N, C-alpha and C positions, 0 to 999 in steps of 0.2 A: 673610829679605827675597828679594823677587827682582825684578827690573826687568827689561824689555824693552824695544825699540823699538816705536812705534805708529805713526806717521807721517813719511815721507819727502815734503820739498816739491819738487816740481819745476817749474821756471819754462818754459812755452812761451809762442808766440807765438800759436799754432793748437790750439784744446785738442781739438777733432774731430782733424785730425790725428795729435794724441799720443796718442787712447785706440785707434786704429787700430795706432800701432805698439805700443803697450804691451800690447794686447790681441792683435792677431794675431799682431805680430812676436815677443811676450816670452812671449805664454800667460796673461796677467794675465787677472781678469774682472772688468768693469764693477760695483761693488759700490752707489757713488752716482754720480747725476748729478741734483743738485738746482739748478736758477735761484734765486738769490738778487739782486734789481737790476741790475744789469748784468754780474752775472758769475755762477760755479757753483762750484758745491762738488763737484767730481768725484775720487772716488776708485776704486782700481784696488787687486785683491789676489791673491793666489795661495791655492786654496783649502787649506784647512786651519791658515793660517798668520795670527796678528793682525795683524801690519804692514801697512800700504797705502801705496799712493804717492797721493800729491796732485797733482794737476795744477791750474795756475794761471796766469792770465795778468799780467806785472808791474804791471797797475794794479788789479788784484785785491785791494781792501782795504788799499792802501798812499798813502802822501801821494804826491801828484804830483811830487814833486823823485826821490823816492826811487823811485817805480816808474820815472821815466824813464834813471835812472843805471842800476835792475835790467836795463831792458829795453837798453841801450847795450852792456851786458857780455853779454846773452845774443845779440846781433847778432854779436857778435864772439865768439863760443863761449868764453867767458872764466870759465863758470859754472864749480862744481867737478863733477868727474866721479862717475860713478854708478857701481859694481860691484857686477855680480850675479853671484850662482853658479850655476852647472850641470855634471849628471853628463856631460853630452855637448856640449862645447863646438863640436865642426864639427856638429853636425846644429842648435845653437840660432842657431852662425853662419847656416848654409845657408837655415833659417828666415827670420831676419832678412834676408836677402840676396834670399829668393823676395817679400819684402815693402816692397822698394826703401830697404831701409835704405841710406846713403852708408858705404861700408868704408871704414875708417880704417887696420884692421891685419887681416889673415887669421891664422887662428888660426895660432899660435908657439908653441913650446915655448920658455919662458923662463929667462934663465939662472941665475935666481933662484926656480927650482922650477916654478911653475905653468903650464898651458895656458892660453893667452888669445887672445880677438880684441878689437877695438875697431869703434864703429861710431856714427854720429851718428845721432842719433834727427831728426823732423823741424826741430826749433827750435834744432837744431845742439851739443844737449847730448850731451855725449862719454859712451858706455854701454861700459862694459869687461864683458866675459863671461869669466869666470875658473874654471877646474875646480873642483868640489866637494871 
């Protein structure tokens, strides 16, 4: 038996700004951008990998009270961190900086091992880049 990760959901307040961040800043390619009702099914991935990022707004397919609560957490920057791997943390950081990412932590050799950095995407989600 084998098992793998297929989708990682990322809640954003502006899907178009998030596409630019993840595509231009992190190098993901847009795989799907399909309108459905008032929402969109947007996925991005890395060539050769099956796992995809799914970008959605808080009210996309959720009950209003749940969507409001999720939206409040997004505004506060309190949604779970996302950690990406890179074979060159400094180059990834420079690319994100060029694309206007909010800098949280410049590349640093951590006491627990890896070199990493941290930024926020346009919605305020914490993104860490860790050495592969």
